[in-house]
C-alpha positions as CSV (number, residue, x, y, z in Angstrom):
1,M,244.4,167.0,56.0
2,I,244.2,163.8,54.0
3,K,247.6,162.1,53.6
4,R,248.3,161.8,49.9
5,R,248.6,158.2,48.7
6,R,250.3,156.8,45.6
7,I,248.1,154.1,44.1
8,L,248.4,151.8,41.1
9,V,245.1,150.1,40.1
10,T,244.3,147.3,37.5
11,S,241.3,145.5,36.3
12,A,241.3,142.0,34.8
13,L,242.5,141.8,31.2
14,P,239.8,141.3,28.6
15,Y,240.5,138.3,26.3
16,A,241.3,139.4,22.7
17,N,239.1,137.0,20.9
18,G,235.9,138.9,20.9
19,P,234.1,142.2,21.7
20,I,233.7,143.8,25.1
21,H,230.4,142.8,26.6
22,I,228.4,144.1,29.5
23,G,230.1,141.7,32.0
24,H,233.4,143.3,31.2
25,L,231.8,146.7,31.7
26,L,230.7,145.8,35.2
27,E,234.3,145.4,36.3
28,V,235.9,148.4,34.5
29,I,233.1,150.7,35.6
30,Q,233.6,149.6,39.2
31,T,237.4,150.2,38.9
32,D,237.0,153.5,37.0
33,I,234.7,154.9,39.7
34,W,237.1,153.9,42.4
35,V,240.0,155.5,40.6
36,R,238.1,158.7,39.8
37,F,237.1,158.9,43.5
38,Q,240.8,158.6,44.6
39,K,241.8,161.3,42.2
40,A,239.0,163.6,43.4
41,R,240.3,163.1,46.9
42,G,243.7,164.4,45.8
43,H,245.6,161.1,45.6
44,E,248.1,160.1,43.0
45,C,246.3,157.2,41.3
46,Y,247.0,155.4,38.0
47,Y,244.8,152.9,36.2
48,V,246.3,150.5,33.7
49,C,245.0,147.5,31.8
50,A,245.7,145.6,28.6
51,D,244.3,143.0,26.2
52,D,245.0,139.4,27.1
53,T,246.3,138.2,23.7
54,H,247.9,134.7,24.1
55,G,246.7,131.1,24.2
56,T,245.1,128.4,22.1
57,P,241.7,130.1,21.6
58,I,243.4,133.1,20.0
59,M,245.4,130.9,17.7
60,L,242.4,128.8,16.6
61,K,240.1,131.8,16.1
62,A,242.8,133.5,13.9
63,Q,243.1,130.3,11.8
64,A,239.3,130.1,11.5
65,D,239.2,133.7,10.3
66,G,242.0,133.1,7.8
67,I,244.2,135.8,9.4
68,S,247.3,135.9,11.5
69,A,247.0,136.0,15.3
70,N,248.8,139.4,15.3
71,T,246.2,140.8,12.8
72,L,243.4,139.5,15.0
73,I,244.6,140.9,18.3
74,E,245.5,144.3,16.8
75,R,241.9,144.6,15.4
76,I,240.4,143.6,18.7
77,N,242.6,146.0,20.6
78,R,241.3,148.9,18.5
79,E,237.7,147.8,19.1
80,H,238.3,147.4,22.9
81,K,239.9,150.8,23.2
82,R,237.1,152.4,21.3
83,D,234.3,150.8,23.5
84,F,236.1,151.5,26.7
85,A,236.7,155.2,25.8
86,E,233.0,155.6,24.9
87,M,232.1,154.1,28.3
88,L,234.3,156.8,29.9
89,I,236.8,154.4,31.3
90,D,239.8,156.6,32.0
91,F,242.8,154.3,31.6
92,D,246.1,155.9,32.1
93,N,247.4,153.2,29.8
94,F,245.8,150.3,28.0
95,G,248.3,148.0,26.4
96,S,248.6,144.4,25.1
97,T,250.2,141.3,26.6
98,N,251.8,140.8,23.2
99,S,254.1,143.8,23.7
100,L,257.9,143.8,23.8
101,D,257.7,145.2,27.3
102,N,255.7,142.2,28.4
103,K,258.0,139.7,26.7
104,A,261.1,141.2,28.4
105,L,259.4,141.2,31.8
106,C,258.1,137.6,31.4
107,E,261.6,136.4,30.5
108,R,263.2,138.4,33.3
109,I,260.8,137.2,36.0
110,Y,261.0,133.5,34.7
111,L,264.8,133.5,34.8
112,N,264.7,135.0,38.3
113,L,262.4,132.2,39.4
114,R,264.4,129.5,37.7
115,N,267.7,130.7,39.1
116,A,266.2,130.9,42.6
117,G,265.1,127.2,42.3
118,H,261.4,127.9,42.0
119,I,261.0,126.1,38.6
120,E,261.0,122.4,38.1
121,K,260.8,120.2,35.0
122,R,258.3,117.3,35.0
123,T,257.1,114.8,32.4
124,I,253.3,114.7,32.1
125,R,250.7,112.9,30.0
126,Q,248.0,114.9,28.4
127,A,245.4,114.8,25.6
128,Y,246.8,115.0,22.1
129,D,245.0,115.5,18.8
130,E,246.8,113.5,16.2
131,Q,245.0,115.0,13.3
132,A,245.6,118.6,14.4
133,Q,249.0,117.6,15.8
134,M,248.7,119.6,19.0
135,F,248.2,119.0,22.7
136,L,244.8,120.0,23.9
137,P,243.9,122.2,26.8
138,D,241.3,120.7,29.1
139,R,238.6,122.9,27.7
140,Y,239.3,121.6,24.2
141,V,238.3,118.1,25.1
142,K,234.6,117.2,25.4
143,G,232.7,114.0,26.4
144,E,230.4,112.4,28.9
145,C,230.9,113.2,32.6
146,P,232.5,110.2,34.3
147,T,230.3,110.9,37.4
148,C,226.8,111.6,36.2
149,G,227.0,110.7,32.5
150,T,225.9,114.1,31.2
151,A,227.1,114.5,27.5
152,D,229.0,117.4,26.0
153,Q,231.0,118.3,29.1
154,Y,234.5,119.9,29.1
155,G,237.6,118.1,30.1
156,D,238.0,119.7,33.5
157,S,234.6,119.9,35.1
158,C,230.9,119.0,34.7
159,E,228.4,121.9,34.4
160,S,225.6,119.5,35.5
161,C,226.9,117.8,38.7
162,G,230.0,120.0,39.4
163,A,232.4,117.1,39.4
164,T,236.1,117.9,38.6
165,Y,238.3,115.4,36.7
166,S,241.0,115.2,33.9
167,P,240.3,114.9,30.2
168,A,241.4,111.2,30.4
169,D,238.4,110.5,32.7
170,L,235.8,111.6,30.1
171,K,233.8,108.9,28.4
172,N,233.6,109.0,24.6
173,A,235.9,112.0,24.5
174,I,236.5,114.0,21.3
175,S,238.8,116.9,20.4
176,V,236.9,120.2,20.0
177,V,239.5,121.1,17.3
178,S,239.1,118.2,14.9
179,G,236.3,116.1,16.2
180,T,238.6,113.0,16.5
181,T,239.3,110.9,19.6
182,P,242.3,112.3,21.4
183,V,245.1,110.1,22.6
184,E,247.4,110.5,25.6
185,K,251.0,111.6,24.9
186,E,253.9,112.5,27.2
187,S,255.6,115.9,27.2
188,E,258.1,117.7,29.4
189,H,256.6,120.8,31.2
190,Y,257.8,123.5,33.5
191,F,256.2,123.9,36.9
192,F,256.3,126.8,39.4
193,K,256.6,125.5,43.0
194,L,253.5,127.2,44.4
195,S,253.4,124.8,47.3
196,S,256.6,126.3,48.7
197,F,254.8,129.6,49.3
198,E,251.7,128.3,51.2
199,E,252.7,129.7,54.6
200,D,253.5,133.1,53.2
201,L,250.3,133.2,51.2
202,V,248.3,132.4,54.3
203,M,249.9,135.3,56.2
204,W,249.3,137.6,53.2
205,I,245.6,136.6,53.1
206,Q,245.2,137.1,56.8
207,S,246.6,140.6,56.5
208,G,243.3,141.8,55.0
209,A,244.5,141.8,51.4
210,V,241.2,140.0,50.3
211,Q,237.6,140.1,51.4
212,P,236.4,137.8,54.1
213,G,234.4,135.7,51.7
214,V,237.5,135.2,49.5
215,A,239.6,134.3,52.5
216,R,237.1,131.5,53.4
217,K,237.3,130.2,49.8
218,L,241.0,130.2,49.8
219,N,241.1,128.4,53.1
220,E,239.3,125.5,51.4
221,W,242.2,125.3,48.9
222,F,244.8,125.5,51.6
223,T,243.0,122.6,53.4
224,Q,243.3,120.5,50.2
225,G,247.0,121.6,49.8
226,L,248.3,123.8,47.0
227,K,249.5,122.1,43.9
228,D,252.5,123.3,41.8
229,W,251.5,125.2,38.7
230,D,252.2,124.2,35.1
231,I,253.4,127.4,33.4
232,S,254.3,125.9,30.0
233,R,252.5,124.8,26.9
234,D,253.7,123.0,23.8
235,I,254.0,124.2,20.2
236,P,251.8,125.1,18.3
237,Y,250.8,127.9,20.7
238,F,250.4,131.7,20.3
239,G,252.5,133.3,23.0
240,F,256.1,133.9,24.2
241,E,258.6,131.1,23.9
242,I,260.3,130.2,27.1
243,P,264.0,131.1,27.2
244,E,266.3,128.1,26.5
245,A,263.4,125.8,25.9
246,P,262.7,125.4,22.2
247,G,259.0,124.5,21.4
248,K,257.8,125.5,24.9
249,Y,255.7,128.6,25.5
250,F,254.6,130.5,28.6
251,Y,251.1,129.5,29.6
252,V,248.8,132.5,29.0
253,W,248.1,132.8,32.8
254,F,251.8,133.3,33.4
255,D,252.2,136.2,31.1
256,A,248.8,137.8,31.5
257,P,249.2,139.2,35.1
258,I,252.8,140.3,34.2
259,G,250.9,142.3,31.6
260,Y,249.9,144.7,34.4
261,L,253.5,145.5,35.0
262,A,254.1,145.9,31.2
263,S,251.2,148.3,30.8
264,F,252.5,150.3,33.7
265,A,256.0,150.2,32.2
266,E,254.6,151.8,29.0
267,L,253.1,154.6,31.2
268,C,256.4,155.0,32.9
269,A,258.2,155.4,29.6
270,R,255.9,158.4,28.8
271,T,256.2,160.0,32.2
272,S,258.6,160.5,35.1
273,L,257.1,157.5,36.9
274,K,259.4,154.6,37.8
275,L,258.3,150.9,37.8
276,E,260.5,150.0,40.8
277,D,258.8,152.7,43.0
278,F,255.6,150.7,42.8
279,F,256.9,147.1,42.7
280,K,259.9,147.0,45.1
281,V,259.4,145.0,48.2
282,D,259.5,147.9,50.7
283,S,257.4,150.2,48.5
284,C,255.1,152.7,50.3
285,T,252.8,152.8,47.3
286,E,249.7,150.7,46.9
287,L,248.8,148.1,44.3
288,H,245.1,147.2,43.9
289,H,243.6,144.6,41.5
290,F,239.9,144.4,40.7
291,I,238.7,141.0,39.4
292,G,235.8,138.7,39.1
293,K,235.4,135.7,41.4
294,D,236.0,133.3,38.6
295,I,239.7,134.1,38.5
296,L,240.4,134.1,42.2
297,Y,243.0,131.3,42.1
298,F,245.2,133.1,39.7
299,H,245.2,136.5,41.4
300,T,245.2,135.4,45.1
301,L,247.5,132.4,44.9
302,F,249.7,132.2,41.8
303,W,250.2,135.9,41.2
304,P,251.3,137.0,44.7
305,A,253.5,134.0,45.0
306,I,255.2,134.8,41.6
307,L,255.7,138.4,42.7
308,Q,257.3,137.2,46.0
309,A,259.5,134.7,44.3
310,A,260.7,137.3,41.9
311,G,261.7,139.7,44.7
312,M,258.8,142.1,44.2
313,R,256.0,143.4,46.4
314,R,252.7,141.6,46.6
315,P,249.3,143.4,46.0
316,T,247.9,145.6,48.7
317,S,244.5,144.3,48.0
318,V,242.6,142.1,45.5
319,H,239.0,143.3,45.2
320,T,236.6,140.7,44.0
321,H,233.1,141.2,42.6
322,G,230.3,138.8,41.7
323,F,228.9,137.8,38.3
324,L,226.4,139.8,36.2
325,T,223.2,138.3,35.1
326,I,220.6,139.8,32.7
327,N,217.0,139.6,33.8
328,G,218.0,136.9,36.2
329,Q,219.7,134.7,33.6
330,K,223.3,134.0,32.9
331,M,224.7,135.9,30.0
332,S,224.2,133.7,26.9
333,K,224.5,134.5,23.2
334,S,221.8,131.8,22.4
335,R,219.4,133.4,24.9
336,G,220.1,136.9,23.6
337,T,221.4,138.0,26.9
338,L,225.0,138.6,25.9
339,I,224.8,142.3,25.5
340,T,227.9,143.8,23.9
341,A,229.2,147.2,24.8
342,R,228.7,148.3,21.2
343,R,225.0,147.3,21.2
344,Y,224.4,149.3,24.4
345,L,226.4,152.3,23.4
346,E,224.5,152.6,20.1
347,R,221.3,153.0,22.0
348,F,221.7,154.7,25.4
349,P,223.9,157.1,27.2
350,C,227.0,155.4,28.8
351,E,226.4,157.2,32.1
352,Y,223.1,155.5,32.6
353,L,224.7,152.1,32.8
354,R,227.5,153.5,35.0
355,Y,224.9,154.8,37.4
356,Y,222.8,151.7,37.4
357,L,225.7,149.4,38.1
358,A,227.1,151.8,40.8
359,A,223.7,151.8,42.5
360,K,223.9,148.0,42.8
361,L,227.6,147.3,43.5
362,G,228.5,146.5,47.1
363,S,231.9,145.5,48.5
364,G,231.1,141.8,48.6
365,L,231.0,138.8,46.2
366,D,227.2,138.9,45.5
367,D,226.1,138.5,41.9
368,L,224.3,141.5,40.3
369,D,221.3,141.4,38.0
370,L,220.7,143.9,35.2
371,N,216.9,143.9,35.2
372,L,216.0,145.9,32.1
373,S,212.6,146.9,33.5
374,E,214.2,148.1,36.7
375,F,217.0,149.8,34.7
376,S,214.6,152.3,33.0
377,T,212.5,152.8,36.1
378,R,215.6,153.6,38.3
379,L,217.2,155.9,35.8
380,N,214.0,157.8,35.1
381,S,213.3,158.1,38.8
382,D,216.7,158.9,40.2
383,I,218.5,160.8,37.4
384,V,215.6,162.5,35.6
385,G,213.0,162.7,38.4
386,K,215.2,163.6,41.3
387,L,218.8,164.7,40.5
388,V,218.4,166.7,37.3
389,N,215.0,167.9,38.5
390,I,216.6,170.0,41.1
391,A,218.6,172.0,38.6
392,S,215.9,172.3,36.0
393,R,213.4,173.6,38.6
394,C,215.7,176.3,40.0
395,A,217.8,177.5,37.0
396,G,214.9,179.1,35.1
397,F,213.9,181.3,38.0
398,I,217.5,182.5,38.4
399,T,217.7,183.3,34.7
400,R,214.3,185.0,34.5
401,S,214.1,186.8,37.8
402,A,217.7,187.5,38.6
403,S,219.4,187.9,35.2
404,G,221.2,184.6,35.7
405,T,222.9,185.7,39.0
406,M,222.7,183.6,42.1
407,S,221.9,185.4,45.4
408,S,224.8,186.7,47.4
409,G,223.0,186.2,50.7
410,E,221.3,188.5,53.1
411,Q,224.2,188.8,55.6
412,S,227.4,190.8,54.9
413,S,229.5,188.6,57.2
414,G,229.7,185.0,58.2
415,S,230.5,181.9,56.2
416,L,229.0,181.5,52.8
417,A,226.8,178.6,54.1
418,T,225.2,180.8,56.7
419,R,224.2,183.3,54.0
420,L,221.9,180.7,52.5
421,P,218.2,180.6,53.5
422,E,218.6,177.2,55.1
423,P,222.3,177.0,56.2
424,Q,221.6,173.9,58.3
425,L,220.3,172.0,55.3
426,Y,223.4,172.8,53.3
427,A,225.6,171.8,56.3
428,E,223.9,168.4,56.2
429,F,224.9,168.0,52.5
430,A,228.5,169.1,53.2
431,A,228.8,166.8,56.2
432,A,227.6,163.9,54.2
433,G,230.8,164.0,52.1
434,E,232.8,161.9,54.6
435,S,230.3,159.0,54.9
436,I,229.8,159.0,51.1
437,A,233.6,159.0,50.7
438,A,233.9,156.1,53.1
439,A,231.4,154.1,51.0
440,Y,233.3,154.9,47.8
441,E,236.6,153.9,49.4
442,S,235.2,150.5,50.5
443,R,233.7,150.0,47.0
444,D,230.2,150.1,48.4
445,T,228.9,152.4,45.7
446,A,225.4,151.2,46.4
447,S,225.5,152.8,49.8
448,A,227.0,155.9,48.4
449,I,224.2,156.2,45.8
450,R,221.5,155.6,48.4
451,E,222.9,158.4,50.6
452,I,223.2,160.8,47.6
453,M,219.6,160.0,46.5
454,T,218.3,160.5,50.0
455,L,219.9,164.0,49.9
456,A,218.3,164.5,46.5
457,D,214.9,163.8,48.1
458,R,215.7,166.4,50.8
459,A,216.6,169.0,48.1
460,N,213.4,168.4,46.2
461,Q,211.3,168.5,49.4
462,Y,212.9,171.9,50.2
463,I,211.9,173.3,46.9
464,D,208.4,171.8,47.2
465,Q,207.9,173.4,50.6
466,R,209.2,176.8,49.5
467,K,207.2,176.8,46.2
468,P,209.2,179.4,44.2
469,W,206.8,179.1,41.3
470,V,204.1,180.5,43.5
471,L,206.3,183.2,45.0
472,A,207.5,184.3,41.5
473,K,204.0,185.6,40.8
474,S,204.6,188.5,43.2
475,P,207.3,191.0,42.1
476,E,208.1,191.8,45.8
477,K,209.0,188.1,46.3
478,L,211.6,187.8,43.6
479,L,214.6,188.2,45.9
480,E,213.2,185.4,48.0
481,V,212.8,183.3,44.9
482,Q,216.4,184.0,44.0
483,A,217.6,183.0,47.4
484,I,215.5,179.7,47.4
485,C,216.7,178.7,44.0
486,T,220.3,179.7,44.9
487,Q,220.0,177.2,47.8
488,G,218.5,174.6,45.6
489,L,221.3,174.9,43.0
490,N,224.0,174.7,45.6
491,L,222.4,171.5,46.9
492,F,222.4,170.2,43.4
493,R,226.1,171.2,43.0
494,A,227.1,169.3,46.1
495,L,225.3,166.2,44.8
496,M,227.1,166.4,41.4
497,I,230.4,166.7,43.1
498,Y,229.7,163.5,45.0
499,L,228.5,161.8,41.8
500,Q,231.5,163.0,39.7
501,P,233.2,159.5,39.9
502,V,230.0,157.9,38.5
503,L,228.7,160.5,36.1
504,P,231.9,162.3,34.9
505,V,230.4,163.9,31.8
506,M,227.2,165.1,33.5
507,A,229.3,166.4,36.4
508,T,231.5,168.4,33.9
509,K,228.5,169.9,32.2
510,S,227.1,170.8,35.6
511,M,230.4,172.4,36.6
512,H,230.4,174.5,33.4
513,F,226.8,175.5,34.2
514,F,228.1,177.0,37.4
515,R,231.0,178.5,35.3
516,E,233.6,176.7,37.4
517,T,236.7,175.0,36.0
518,A,237.5,172.3,38.4
519,W,236.0,170.4,41.3
520,S,237.7,168.5,44.1
521,W,235.9,166.4,46.7
522,E,236.3,169.3,49.2
523,S,234.5,171.7,46.8
524,A,231.2,170.5,48.2
525,A,232.0,171.9,51.6
526,T,231.5,175.5,50.5
527,P,228.6,176.9,48.5
528,I,229.0,179.5,45.8
529,L,227.0,182.8,46.0
530,G,226.7,185.9,43.9
531,T,228.0,184.3,40.7
532,R,226.4,184.1,37.3
533,I,225.2,180.7,35.9
534,A,225.3,179.7,32.3
535,P,222.0,179.0,30.4
536,Y,220.7,175.7,31.7
537,E,220.7,172.8,29.2
538,P,219.0,169.5,29.9
539,L,221.4,167.0,31.4
540,A,219.4,163.8,31.0
541,T,216.4,162.5,29.1
542,R,213.9,159.8,30.1
543,L,214.4,156.2,29.0
544,D,211.7,154.4,27.0
545,P,211.2,151.0,28.7
546,K,210.3,149.4,25.4
547,A,213.5,150.5,23.8
548,V,215.5,149.2,26.8
549,A,213.8,145.8,26.5
550,Q,215.1,145.6,23.0
551,L,218.7,145.4,24.3
552,I,218.2,141.6,24.3
553,D,216.8,139.6,21.4
554,S,214.3,137.7,23.5
555,D,210.7,138.7,24.0
556,P,210.3,142.3,25.1
557,I,209.9,142.8,28.9
558,P,206.5,144.5,29.8
559,P,207.3,148.1,30.7
560,P,206.7,149.2,34.3
561,L,203.2,150.4,34.9
562,G,202.1,153.8,35.6
563,P,203.1,157.3,35.8
564,A,201.6,158.4,39.1
565,N,198.6,160.1,37.4
566,M,197.6,156.8,35.8
567,V,197.1,155.0,39.2
568,T,193.6,156.2,39.6
569,A,192.7,155.0,36.1
570,I,193.0,151.4,37.3
571,P,190.1,150.1,39.4
572,L,191.3,150.1,43.0
573,A,190.3,146.5,43.7
574,A,192.2,145.5,40.5
575,A,195.4,147.3,41.6
576,L,195.9,146.3,45.2
577,T,198.2,143.5,46.3
578,P,196.4,142.0,49.3
579,V,199.4,142.1,51.6
580,A,197.3,142.5,54.7
581,R,195.2,139.3,54.3
582,S,195.8,136.1,56.0
583,T,198.7,134.1,54.4
584,S,196.3,131.5,53.0
585,N,194.7,134.3,50.9
586,V,197.9,136.0,49.7
587,S,197.8,134.2,46.4
588,D,194.4,135.7,45.6
589,T,196.1,138.8,44.2
590,L,193.7,140.8,42.1
591,S,194.9,141.8,38.7
592,A,194.1,144.6,36.3
593,G,191.0,143.7,34.4
594,A,189.5,141.4,37.1
595,A,185.9,141.9,37.9
596,A,185.3,144.3,40.8
597,A,182.3,145.7,42.5
598,H,181.6,149.5,42.1
599,I,182.6,151.8,44.9
600,T,181.5,155.4,45.4
601,I,183.8,158.4,45.0
602,D,183.6,159.0,48.7
603,E,184.8,155.5,49.4
604,F,187.6,155.9,47.0
605,M,188.7,159.3,48.5
606,R,189.2,157.6,51.9
607,V,192.1,155.6,50.4
608,D,195.4,157.4,51.1
609,L,197.7,156.5,48.3
610,R,201.3,157.6,48.9
611,V,204.7,157.3,47.2
612,A,207.1,155.2,49.2
613,R,210.8,154.2,48.9
614,V,211.8,150.6,49.5
615,I,214.8,150.9,52.0
616,A,215.0,147.1,52.8
617,A,213.6,144.0,51.3
618,D,214.0,140.4,52.6
619,L,212.5,136.9,52.2
620,V,210.1,135.9,54.9
621,E,211.3,132.7,56.4
622,G,208.7,129.9,56.1
623,A,206.5,131.8,53.6
624,D,206.8,130.9,49.9
625,K,205.0,133.9,48.5
626,L,205.9,136.8,50.8
627,L,208.6,139.5,50.9
628,R,209.0,141.8,53.9
629,L,209.4,145.3,52.7
630,K,210.6,148.2,54.8
631,V,209.4,151.4,53.1
632,N,209.8,155.1,53.9
633,V,206.6,157.2,53.3
634,G,208.2,160.6,53.8
635,E,206.8,162.5,56.8
636,L,204.7,159.4,57.7
637,G,207.9,157.6,58.6
638,D,208.9,154.0,57.9
639,R,206.5,151.1,57.5
640,L,206.9,147.3,57.4
641,I,204.7,145.7,54.7
642,L,204.3,142.0,53.9
643,A,203.8,141.7,50.2
644,G,202.8,138.6,48.2
645,I,205.3,139.4,45.4
646,R,208.1,136.9,46.0
647,A,207.6,135.0,42.7
648,A,207.9,138.3,40.7
649,Y,210.8,140.0,42.4
650,D,214.3,139.4,43.8
651,P,214.2,141.4,47.0
652,Q,217.6,143.0,46.3
653,T,216.2,144.6,43.0
654,L,213.6,146.5,45.0
655,I,216.1,148.5,47.2
656,D,215.7,152.2,46.5
657,R,212.7,151.7,44.2
658,L,209.8,154.1,44.5
659,I,206.4,152.3,44.7
660,V,202.8,153.2,45.6
661,V,201.3,152.1,48.8
662,V,198.0,152.4,50.7
663,A,199.2,154.4,53.7
664,N,196.0,154.5,55.8
665,L,195.3,150.7,55.9
666,E,194.8,149.5,59.5
667,P,197.8,147.3,60.5
668,R,197.0,143.6,60.3
669,K,198.5,140.9,62.4
670,M,199.5,138.0,60.1
671,R,201.1,134.6,60.7
672,F,204.5,136.1,59.8
673,G,204.2,139.4,61.5
674,I,202.3,142.7,61.3
675,S,201.8,144.3,57.9
676,E,201.5,148.1,58.2
677,G,200.2,148.9,54.7
678,M,199.6,147.6,51.2
679,T,201.6,147.8,47.9
680,L,199.9,148.5,44.6
681,A,200.6,146.1,41.7
682,A,198.9,144.7,38.6
683,G,199.0,141.6,36.6
684,P,197.7,138.0,36.7
685,G,199.9,137.1,39.6
686,G,202.9,134.9,40.3
687,K,205.9,135.9,38.2
688,D,203.6,138.2,36.1
689,L,203.0,140.8,38.7
690,F,204.2,144.4,38.4
691,L,204.6,146.9,41.2
692,L,203.3,150.3,40.3
693,S,205.9,153.1,40.3
694,P,205.3,156.8,40.2
695,D,206.6,159.0,37.3
696,S,209.6,161.3,37.5
697,G,209.6,164.0,40.2
698,A,208.0,161.9,42.8
699,S,209.4,161.6,46.3
700,P,208.5,159.5,49.4
701,G,205.4,160.7,51.2
702,M,203.9,162.4,48.1
703,R,200.1,161.8,47.9
704,I,198.7,160.2,44.7
705,K,195.8,162.3,43.5
């Protein structure tokens, strides 16, 4: 029996000066999957978030648009809620940091801090724009880097050399607001004494509240010594005015995390929940924050210290993820790689992006790349070719040969699983629930997806081996066909239960197909027999690679080569990547269209072309052109292949990809190891090299004919 947990979860607040983009979606999808998983396991779990609405950028954008700041943030809030809802992000509450609840909480927490002696007044000097009559945040001052001389750098750090400094250090500095040269001016500010909490923060971090990589980064800051934190800003500023301090406003990073509490308070007002149950010091509940690694300082130092100083509990865990790149590039509007949620949603099913990101998200801080060519290939292979393929292959036989009723099994006694044709196979699927659950729990959705897709391969292999389409030709075999397809549909059902956190709509449609009303995680442990299924309706459609490439405004990405039946249309010598040659010849990759000597059909038939799944991919130390691929070739087992494709592929993007290999090539000892096969690719070479991938329905070990 799983102990029922009470969990409050948040993701970082999107800033209310622009639309939701695909970088925001990475985080909320990761969080939403984790929350849905917790609910499927029977835990009491709540997910709250809000728009981050205060600060100088909001104020200046509203002025530029000729509207009030309130009008701006209200419009953005509607747009954000719409986009999140269409991406199936199931918030229990989505609020705004400009709410009355947040104002009251900010004032209460600040006064608690002040009265406890944790706030100190100090006079500081900072950049001031005399024309705009306002103090300038560091990012609103630009100039030449004082270290390397690079022009057009912000007032806090240099993007070229990485140096950090103050705006006063910049050469030829100008105000971003007016274009004039700023001056220095004194002002009284309010500081939170962060340095007083250093020892407690170290203990909290060592308790396992953050990932090991985050702990190492935080230790660097502790070595330098924590600095007290300026939590005030001067008028003009859009935000909450500090109590008993006219003209002074809370810095946006003070009121933003308090917005988590405020959003939860709104949920409490609609339900029987109580804020104090989740935020008192001795609470037995859990508090989890999901964030990007760019806001570590605020969530792992300032925020837990503020909570402690205010007499509240600190977070149970802060879960940090890496950045998202598009086709290997930083997201950039000028490059056309800043994909908004709206642009994506107008073109493709939301669940495809949820699945793709889940298949790449681990529990660490590594950056993720949305490779648009791989996006279409993976979705067409995994969702259409494997997962949905199971149901579509089996449902028709049940409908046509058994009036839509699944087999009740041949035995009158025993468990339901033992009444299936292959009870041990179903037992494997049921037993996998715990390891898949462990992967979800640790936020390693990539591992969960890999295990689920391995099971999907097993299900397809079972159907391939039993060949119900052949048996259905004999009337006396129809009961056997019914049993085989009942087994196949139950395997599909287990997979959809495991994928419910990632593909909630597809899972719901599948549940209705089985005429069920609810699934819990434990539902996968027991198959269903003797019940009627609903008419099968397609659950997914193939993606057009050319349409996917048009998500960005740059030149379209060449679509992936090949369905499987196109492989033999390419001259063999033009398609093989010479992975088994000596290293000095690896660069001599032959491309499609290159001249090749004729071979006889008998010679060609000796080449055993097989579908393989990449299960590991690494750089080869000392080699500048090779990747070491570990591939699974079905019943032929695993192979290690040295492939000269390093310039074209990030090894991590190849994990789980289906490729085509020469399986009967004699192993060849090379300088960097033994290569046990050869990959198939086409292109002129270098970066312009494309691995051949089979079409939907393929599985490891399948022979290319």
